[in-house]
N, C-alpha and C positions, 0 to 999 in steps of 0.2 A: 504494500500500500504506500502511496506517495505521502510525503509529510505535509503537504499544503493543498488545500482544496482548489486554490487558484491555478496551481500547476496541473491538476487533473482537468480543469475546464480548458486550459490552453491546449493540452494534449488532445482533448475531445474535439476542439475546433480545428486543429491541424489534421487530425485523422479524417474528419468530415470533409475538409477541403481536398485532401488526397483522394477520397472516395468520389467526390464530385468531379475532380479532374479526370480520373480514370474512366468514370462513367461517360463523360462527354467525349473522351477520346474513342471509346468503344462505339458510341453512337454515330460518330462521324467518320469511323474507319481510319483513324489516325493512330500511328504507333510512335510513342516517344522514343528518342534515341537511346535512352537507358535500357530499353528492353531488347534492342537489337545488338547482336554480337558481330564482330568483324567477319566478313565472308572471306574464306580462304580460296574458294573456287567461285568464279563468276559465270554461273550458268543460270538458265531460267528456272530449272528445277531446284537448284540450291537456294535461289532467292525466294521461291515459293515456300520452301520448307522453313527458311529462316523467318519469314513473315508468320507462318503458322505457329512456330515455336514462340515467337514474340507475343502473339495473341494468347497463347496458353500461359505464358509468364504473367501477362497482364491480368488474366482471369484469376490465377493463383494469388497474385498480389491483392486483388480486389477482395477475394475471400479472406485473406489474412487481415486486411484492414477492417472488414466487418467484424471479425472475431475480436480484434483489438478494441474496436469501439464498444462491443458488448462487455468486455472485461473492464474497460474504463467506466462505463455506466454503472457496473456493479460496484466498483470502487467509490464512485460518487454517491451512490445510494447508501452504502454501508460505512461511509466516513463517520468516525466517532464524534468529532466536534463540529459537525456541519452547521449547526445553528449559531455557534459562537465564533465562526471564522471571520477574518477581516474582509474577505472578498466573497460576495455572494453572486449568484447568477445575474441578478438585476444590476449590480454595480459593474460587472464585467461587460454586459451588453451596452450599458450607457457609455462606458469608456471605449467601447469598440475594440477591446483587447481580444474578445472572443471571436470576432469576425475579421481579424487581420489577414488570414490566409484564404478567405472565401472569395 
């Protein structure tokens, strides 16, 4: 469990931003550079296979991010001092710290 509730909210915001980014990339059939590896052979078939494997990597990353978001939500709900914390969800949304990566 993280020591401060504001850190949990920041991680939740960043995770949601990453999920949003990968979902839009998937919707518009765009593959970010980080999911592609260097092609050693330049043929049509190898390029098709690399794009296929990059899409599989994107899907696995999206699944991992959803699992991470679920665990962060559990940490947020089960936080022991959540009512006496210096940052609440309302304060973070007013300061726009929560939406910095969206």
